[in-house]
N, C-alpha and C positions, 0 to 999 in steps of 0.2 A: 515272504511273498505276500502279495496283496490278498486280503481275506475276502473271498467271494460272497461270504454270508454276513458282511458288515451291515448292521441295521440302519436304514435310512433315518433321517431326522424326523420324518413324518410318514406314517403308513397306516393302512386300513387294519381293522381287527383281524381279518383273515390273513393279511400279509404278516402281521405281527405274530400270529400263530405259526406261520411258515418259518419265520426267522427264529422263533423260540425252538422249534423242532430242529432247525438247522444248527442252532447253537449247541444243542446236545450232541449232534454229530461232530461238531467242531471240537468240543471238549474231548471227544474220544480220539480224534486224529491230531490234535494240537501237539501231542508228544512226538509226532513224526518230524516236526520242525524243531531243530535244536541248534544251539549256537556253538557247540563244540562236541568233540568226540573224545571220550575218556580212554585212557590206556586200557587195553583189553576188550574194547568195544568194536562193533562192526556195523557197516551199512550193507544191506543185502539188495541184490539186483532185482529180486522178485517184487520188492516194495520200492519202486522208483520214487514214490512221493516222500520217502524218508530222506531228508536232506539236512545238511549243515547250513544254517543261514547266518549271514552277517548281522551284527547287532542292530543296524539300521534297516535291515531287510532289503537292502539294495542288491545283494549278491546271494547266490545259492550254490551249494556244492553237492554233487551226488552223481547218480548214474543217469546217462543220457543215451537214448536210442540212436544209433548211427547206421543201422541197417536192419534187415530182417533177422530178428533174434540176435542182434549184435549190439553191444553196449560199450560205452567208454565212460570213464570216471573223469568228471570235469567241473568247471566253474562257469556260471553264466549270470548275465544280468537278469534280475528277477522282475523288473518293472517294464521291460520292453515288450511290445506286442507279440513278437515271436521270440523264442528263446535264443539269445545271442551268446554263443560260447566264446569265452575269452582264454580258456586254458584247458588242456586235456593231458592226462597222465599217459594214456595209451592210444593215441590217435591212429597209430598204424597197426595196433594189435588189439582189436576189440574182443571183448569177452562174451561168453554165452549168456543168454537171458535167463538161465536157470543155474543155481548153485554158485554163482560168482559173488564175490564180496570184496569190500574195501575195509581193511582192519588196521587198527593201531595195536600192534602186538605188544606182548609183555616185555620184549627186549628193546622197545623204543622205536622200532621201525614201522613205518606205514607201508602196507603191502596191498597189492591188488591180485587176487587169485581167481583163476578160471574154474569151470565146473569140475575139472579133474584135480584141483588143488595145486596145479602148477602156478608159479609166481610169474605174472605178466609184467609187473612193475613194482618197484619198491624204492624207498628213500634210503640214503646212506647214513641212517641214524641208529643202527643197531648198537647195543651196548652203551647207550646214552641214557640220560635221565629224562627223556621225553615223558610228559605226563598227559598232554592233551593236544588235540588238533583243533585249531580255531580259525574261522574264516573272518578276516578283518574287514572293516568297512571299505577298505581300499580295493577289495577283491583278491587279496593275498591270502592264500591258505598257508598257515604257519604251524610248526610243531614247537611247543614250548615246554620248558621245564617248570618245576613248581614255583620258581621265582619270576616267571614271565619272560625268561630269556629265550630268544628265538634260536633254535638249533637247525631248523630247515625251513625254507619258504619256496612256494611255487613261483614267486617273482624271479627266482634265479634260473628258472627253466621255462622260458616263454615258448609258446607254440607259434601262433600267427598274429598275436595281439599284444600291444604294450599299453598298460594302463597308467593313468596319472600317478606320479611319485615312484613308478617302477624304474629303477636304474637300468640303463642299457649299456653294457660294457663289451669288451673285446671278445669275451668268451660266449656271447649270446647271439642268437639269430632269430629273426622272425621268418618262418617258412610258410608259404601260402598253402591253402588246401588245393587239391588236385583239380577240382571243378566246382561249380555252383552246387550247393547242397551236399557236397561230399567233404568229409573232415580229414581224409587221409592226406599225408604230406604231398605237396606238389613240387614244382620245379623252380619257383621264384623265391628269392631270399633277400632280406634286408639285413646288412651286417657291416661291421667294421673290417675293411680290407687291411692287408699287411702294411699299407702306408698310412694307416690311422684315419682313413677317410671313409665315411659312410657311403655305401653303394647299394644298388639293386642289381641282381645278377640272375640270369636264366641258367640253371645248372641241370640240363636235361640228360637223357640217356646217351645222346650222341655228341653234344657240344656244351660248352660253357661260354657265356657271352655277357659281358657287362653292358648295361644300357642306360644307367642313370647314376651320377650326372653325366652329361654328354661325353661319351668316350673320345670324341674327336677334339675336345678342348683340354687344356691343361687344368691341373687342380685349381690354380688361381683364377683362371678364366671362368671356372665354374663357381667362383665365390667361396672356395674352401681353402683350407691350409693343411699341409701334412707336416708342418713344423710344430708338432705337439707330441709329447712323449706318452700321453695318456689317451685312452679311448673310452669316453664316457658320455652318455647323453641321457636326457630325462624330459618327459612331458610333465609340466607342472599342472597345478589345479586350476589355473586360469586358461589353459589351452595353448600355452606357449611351449614350443620344443626348442631346446638348447643343446648344442653338441660341442665337444672339444675340437672338432674340425671346422667350426664356425658355421655349420648348417643351423639356420634359425628359421622357424616359421610359426605362424599362429593361426588358431581357429578364427574364422570370420565372425563368430559370436563370442569372442574372447571375454572371459569374466568368470567369477566364481559361481558355484552352485549348479553347474551343469555336468552331467555324466558324459564322459568322453572315452574314446578308445582309438588307438592308432593301429590299423590292421593292414597286414600284407595280404591283399586280396588275391583270389584265384586267377584273376586276369593279369597279374603282374604289376598292378599299380598299388602304390602305398597311399592310403587314404586316412584322413582324420575325420571321425564321426562324432556328432553330438546327438544326445537323446532328447527328443521333444517330449516333455513330461505329459502334455495334454493328449497327444496321439499315440505315444509309445513307439513312435517310428524314429529311425536314425536318419540324420541329415549330414551329407558330406560338407564339411567346412574347410577342407584343404585337401589337395591331392598333389602327388609328386609330378605327374604327367598329365598335361591338358590334352595331348594327342595320344590316345591309347595305342595306336599302331606303332609307336616308337618302341614299345615293349618287344624285346627279342624273344624268339621262340614261340610266339603266340599262336602261330599257324603251322608249326612244324616244318619239316623239310619240304622244299619247293612251294609251300603255301605262301600266299600273299595276303596281307591285311589291308583292308579298305575301311575307312571310317565313314559311317553314315548314321549319325546319332548314337549308334553303338558300333564297336569294331566288328567287322565281318571278315571271314576267311574265304578264300577262293583258290582254286587251282588254275594255273595258266594253261595256255594251249598246249596240247600234247600230254597233259598230266591229268590224273584223276585221284579222288580221295582214297587214301589207304584204308581208313576206317570211318564209315559214315557217322559213327557215334562219338568219335574222339578226334578233334583237330590236332591234338598233340602229336598224333601219328603223321600229320601232314598229308602230302600227296606222293604219288608214285608215277613214274613215266609209263606211258602206254607203248613204249618202244625200247629197244636195246641200244645203249650207247656204243659207238664205234669210232674208229679213227678216220673213217671215210671223209673225203672232202665233198662228197655229194650230199650236201646239207642245205637246209633252209634256216634262215634267221627270222624269228618272229619278234617284232618290236612291241614292248609294253611301255607306253610313254609315262613319264613321271613316276616310274617304278624302279626300285633298287632292291638288291639283296645285300645286306650288310656283311662285310668280312669275307674271308676265304679268297683273298686276291692272289692270283698267280703272278700277275704282272701289273705294274703301275707305271703309266707313261704320261708325259705332258707334251703339249704342243704337237699333237699327233692327229692326223686326219682320220676321218671315220673309216675310210677304206683300209688304212694301215692298221687300225685297231681291229677291224674284222679279220685281217690276215693273221694277226697275232693269235687270235682264238682258233682260226682254222689250222694253224701250224702246230697246235699243242693238243694232243689227244686228251689231256686232262680237262680241257676247257669245256664247261657246260653252257656258258653264256658270257657275254661281255657287256660292260656298262660304259656308255659314252655320254659325257656331260658337256652341255653347250655353255661352257663358261669361257672366260678369256684365256684360260690355260689349255682348253680342249683336252680334258682328262679322259684317259682310257684305263679301265680296270678289266682284266680277264679273270673269270671266276672258276675255281676248282670244285666248288660245291655251292648249292643255293639254299641258304638258311636266312631267317630274319627278313623275309620279303615284306615290303610295304609300298603302298601307293599314296602319293601326296602331290597335289598340284605345285607345291613349292620345290619339289626336287627338279633341278635343272638338267634333266637328261632322261635316258631310257635304258632299259635292260633289253638285250637281244638274246633270245633263247636259241640255242643250237639244237635243231631237230633234224633227224635223218630225212633225206629227200623222199624216202619211201613211206613216210607217215601219211596215212589216208587223210583226205580232206575232212572227212566226217569225224575223225578222232580229235581234231582240234576244236576247241570251244572257247568262249569268251572268258576273260578273267573277271570282268565286272559287268553287271547289268547296267544299261545306259541310264536308267532312272536312279541308280545308286551312286552316281558320281559326285565327287566333292567339287564345289566351285564350278559346276557345269563344264568341267574339262572333259576332253575326249578320252575314251577308255583304250583305244588301240588304233594303230594305223597299219596300212599295208605298204611296205617299201621293199626294194631289192628283190622283186619277184616272189614275195612271201605268199603262201597259198593257204593261210589259215582263214577260218570263217568266224564270224562274231555274231553274238546275239544282240538284237535291238528290240526292247520292249517285250522280251520273252519269245520272239519269233525268229527263226533262222532266216537270214538273208539269202535270197536265191542268188546263185552265182551269176546269172545273166545280169542282174541289177548291179552286182558288185563289180563285174568287169566293165559294165557301162559307166559306172561311176568313176572307176579308175581311169578309163579312157578319157572321160570328160575332164578330170583333174589334170591328166597329162597334157591335153590340148591347151587348157587354160594356162598351165605352167609354162609351156613352150612359148605361148603368146606373150605372157608377161616378161619372161626372160628376154625375148627378142626385142620387145618395146623398150625394156629397161636398158638393154645394151645399146640400142640406137640413140636413146635420149640422154642417158647419163653415163654410159661406159660402165666399167666394172666396179667403180668406187662404191656405188650405193647398193650393190647386190649382196645377198648373203653368201658366205664362203662355201657352203655345201648345199647339195641338192635337197637334203632333208630340211634345211632352213626354208627352202622354197615351198615345200609341202606345208610347213607350219604357217607361213605367211598367207597362203591361199585359203586354207580351210579353217583358220582361226576366226573368232568372232570380231577381231579388230584387224586393222590393216596398216601397212607402212605407207606413209605419205612422203612425197618429195618436198624439199624446202620451197621450191618455186610454187608448188601447189598451195601450200599453207600461206605463203606470202601473198598470193593472189586472193585466197579466201578471206584473209584478214585485212585486205586493202593496205598492204605494206605495214601491217601491225599498227593500224591507225587508232582503233577504239580500245583503250585500255580499261579493263574491268577491275583490276586490282593488282597489287604488287606485294610480294612477301620476300622472305629470306631466300627462297629457292628460285625466284624469278617472277616475271610479270605475266599476267593473263590477259588475252585479247579476245574480243568477240570476232567470230568469223562465220561465213556461210559457205558450205561446201557446194560442189557442182550439182549434187543431188538435192540441194536446197535445205539440207539440214543445218540448223543453227548450232554452232559449237563454241566451246571455250578452248582456246589454244594457249597452253602454258609454255613460255619460252624459258628454258632452264639456264642456270648460270654456268660458270666455268668448272664447277666442282663435278659435274656429271660428264665424265670422260670415258673413253674406251668404247668403240663402236660395237664390237662383238659382245663385249660384256654387257653393255647397255641393252642390246637386243635380247640377250638371254634373260635378263631380269624383267624387262618390260613385257616379254611374251608370257611370263608367269602372272604378272599383275593384271594383264589384260584379260585373263580368264576369271578373275574374281568378280562375282556377281551377287549383289545383295540389294534389296530395295532401299536401304538406307546408306548405300555407298554410291558416290558419283560414278557413272559408267564411263570407262575409257573406250573411245572409238578407234584410236590408233596412235601413231607416233611418227616421228621423223628422226633419223640418225644419219646425218649426211655431212661429212667433213667435220667442222667444229660445231655444227648446229645440232641441238638436242631439244626436241619439242614433243609435248604430249597433247593429244586431242581428246577432250572430254565432251560429254553431253552438256548442253547449255541449261542452266537452272535459272528460271525467270525471276525469282524473288531474291536472288543474290544471297549474301551471307547473313548470318544471325546477328552480327554486331550492328548492322544497319537497322535492325528491327528491335533491338534491345536497348541500345544506348542513344536513341534519338527520340524526337517528339512523337513519331508514329510508332508506338511500342506495341508489343504483342500482348494479348490477353492471357489469363492464366491457362486456359484450355490449350492454347497453342504452345505455350511454354512447356507444359507438362508433356505434350506430344513430342516436342523436340528432345526433352530429357530422355524419354523412353526410347525413341528411335535412335538417338546417338549411342545410347548404351547397347542397344541391339547390334549396331554396326561394329562397335569395338569388340563386343563379345564374339561376334562372328569371326573377326580377324584373329583374335587371340585363341579361340577355342575350337570353333567349328570347322574352320578352313585351314588357315596357316598360322599355327600358334607362334611362329617366329616373325610374323609381320607385325611390327610395333610401329605405331604411327609417329610418335616422338614429337608431334607438334599439334596436339589437340587444343583448339582455341575457337572462339566464336567466328573468326574470319574463315576458318576451314570447315564450318558447318553451314551448308547451303540449304535454302528452303524452296521447295517447288510451289506450284500454284495452290496446293492444298496445305501449305506450310508443313509438309512432311519433310523431316531433315534428311540430308544426304551429305555424308562426310566426304570431304575432298582431301587430296594430297596424301592419301595413305600410300605407303610404299616408297616415298621419296627418300627416306632415310636409307632404305635397303638399296635403292638405285645408286645413291651417292657413296655408299660404304661397302659395296661388294668387295670381298677380298680383304677386309680389315681384320684386325685381331679380335677373334671371338665375337662377343656381343657388345663390345665397348665402342660406341659411336663417338667420333671425334669431330666431325665437321658440322653435322646438324645437331644443335642442342636446344631445339624448341624456341619458345618465345619467353622473354623475361616476364615473370609473374605467373606463368603457367608451368614452369619447369620444376620437376621434382627435386628434392634435396640431393638425391644421389648423383645428379649431374655434377654438382659442385664438389662432391666427395670422391669423385672418380671411381665410383663403385660400378660393377657390371650392370649394364642397362637391361632391364626386363620389362615385361608388359605392365608392371606396376607404375612405370612413369606415365603411361597413358591414363591409368586409374587416377593418379594425382591430378593431372591436367583436367580430366573430366570432372573431378570434384570441384575444382575452382570454377569451371564453366557453369555447372548447375547451381552453385551458390550465387554466381553472378545473375543467373536467370531468376532466382528468387528475389535477390536484392535489387536488381535493375540497374546496377552501376558497375563500373570497372573495379573489381576488388583487387586487381593486379596493380592498380595505381599506388603511388606513395603519397603519404600525407604527413603534415607536421603535427607532432604530439606536444601540446603545451608550448608551442613555438620554439622548442629546443631540439627535439629529436625527430628524426624521420622514422616512420614505420609503414608497413604495407597496409592498405585498406583492408585486405583479407585478415591480417592479424587482429586488427581492431574489431572487425565484425565477429570473428570466432570468439574473441575474448568476451564480447558483449553477450553473445548467445549463451556461452557456457556459464558465465557468471549468473545470468538470470535463471537458467535452468537449475543450477545448484542452490540458488536462494529461494526457489519456488515461485518466482515472479512470472507474470505473463510475458512471454517473449516473442510470440509468433508475429503479432501485429508490427512490432518494431523491426522484425527481420525481413518482412516482405515489402516489396516495392510499393511505396505510398501512392504511386500513380494509379495503382489498381483500385484504390479507394475501397478496400475490403472485399472486392469481388474476386475471391479465390477459394479453392477447396482447402480447408484447414488441414484435413488429414493428409492430403497429398503434399501440401506445402511442408508440413512437419516431417513427412517421410523424406522429401527431397533434401531438406536441410540436414537431417540426421545422417542420410546416406552421403551427402557431400562432406560432412565432418569426418566420417569414416575414411573416405577416399583420400583426404589430404593429411592423414597421419604421417608424421615425419618418419616413423619406422615403417618401411615398405611392407614388412611382414604382417603388419596390423591392417593393411588395406585389403579390402575384399577383392576377389576376382570380378571381372566384368560380368561373367555369367551370374554371379551372386547379386550384383547390382541390378541386373535385369529382373531377377526374381523378386527382389525387394520392391522395386517400383511397380511391377505388374500386380503385386498384391493390393496396391492402393489405386490402381488405374481405374477401377470401376466404382470407386467411392463417390458418393454424391455430396 
């Protein structure tokens, strides 16, 4: 442990006297810190300061208080600000704070005894030649014989944490704690499954449910393999995790000399942490799930998880919390289930409960799906998805509830008609919504009430609103029928509700043709289609993208675009509407006056450094929002200067996000085949046919910010020695790395000479180093966009 009485290099006489006195006290207590425990010796719970310390003082082993007069015998990091436990012998059986001891007995077994002498825990080393217990610098507590041979080690019995060099095999599990601040075993586990694949599972008192990797995908779609006879994984000293099932990931601060731990956290997420030696705090450098609400069992039976910076649990209409202190207990109905057909169905949009499907039907209408649930006494709800297949799932139980704007459907709760209006309540507060999506709708004579801004809506206003919506809907349906016939209308009434009250609208082809003057003024053209300037009837100036033939399927297109239309971030181009009529597919965006970044970066009228750095930060925030905060499966797939637009204040707005999703709906897993980005900005995994993840955007972003520093197209090809072609990016990276390694000044040569030295050196160095991280060939070495934002923000205020 760190010595609190270490004498500073300079101090006053009075201070020196204090430290002299303190040193006498230290001499008296130093014997309490020892590097091993001899055979026949004990550690006593009454003196918790007596510990076994590793030789480098980075780990300590002893008694740790886990409750009132309750202790566990464990190992912890000695240099973190708060004691971070990495292993416990008796996490579920704490011992008394008096009379308990950990002993290395004469028969070679290490035992933990309670106040009454009963054995709570012991090693299987009795009748062996164990001579001492030693805590290694790796954090491994070992029992050795006189020759140094290890006869038992704590590394073979992990609790919730894996340390570097600790082998993880088929017989081991990482089991989470039950809740924050509690060390008892919880319900989440990281382990090798029977098919040799590493997985995360919720194993609760009522259900067991796998949730990572994606249970809806095959092993190979998840980038794993089960064609391996062994089950072994390890976290090495550089921060890289390697497994026999081909799971690989790395810490974003990969390198030697950093203390790390891989922990199965209480919230069901597996995270890799790195210790900041200056602050003593832990930093997350990798995590299995960017969207915490994907974790199954997080909110218990009937509970629904909503993500708003942190995951939050809530009970749906007609249900209330079972235990206000423990969300593991979930919610309970405020009514009795019955087989009566006198029921109400309450819709929770963009919400689903995973699993427990009674019936699965495709190409079925909403009304038929509703009847399936009504006709089955076991049905507690049904899920209906607005995809091309029109999927219907009836549910026998409601577990693993989550709300996400990316979910293309709704869950419809079956409630008795006798449920009082006052007993139904909102599932989400309107200010807690993700992507500004709506929290609930009233359809099919539903009579639930919802909370807005913490105040109950009065029924007179609710009925008035419903009546107004109904009148508008009838008007639009009538006009649409008269003008266009049935071809351009949504297939179901609920589609009408969505179109009316969403923040974007559906345009007719003739309307957009007129607005653009028959597509006269072309603003730009890309792989997905051309963009035209237009002016709507309300005098709004818009950009209309005319999509190519790859974007087919009217109902499918409508379902996807309705999701994308709800995405809202200051650094993303706002979508105002769309057209899906016959063979025409068009998207209507806000018009951005300064056009795209490439026009201001690779031309004579170039941006200054201040504007370039603003663009780098804003673009990173936009991508981080898509990857982490809103819809973690929205991958841009074509990040380049042409898709970064600049407003009047040169604030960046990323365009064309979601086009890959629109074109590839219904494809196999996450492997996109039609849209493959732009040459020069494409990550290597495109060519290797690897599953496409958010790391392809990280790579493209890295190329873009390096281009912003250099001021030229690094994606271009150049001749090297008039013999071989190579990418300008390769030449630039080689130059920078060579000069850094040789200790030469490199920054001036890396930055756009047109700036004539007028740039912030700390910011420029940070952008270059971040860009180099982003374009690592191994995608596991690339940082997440959230980490990129954090890196750039640290230097944003540098002068």
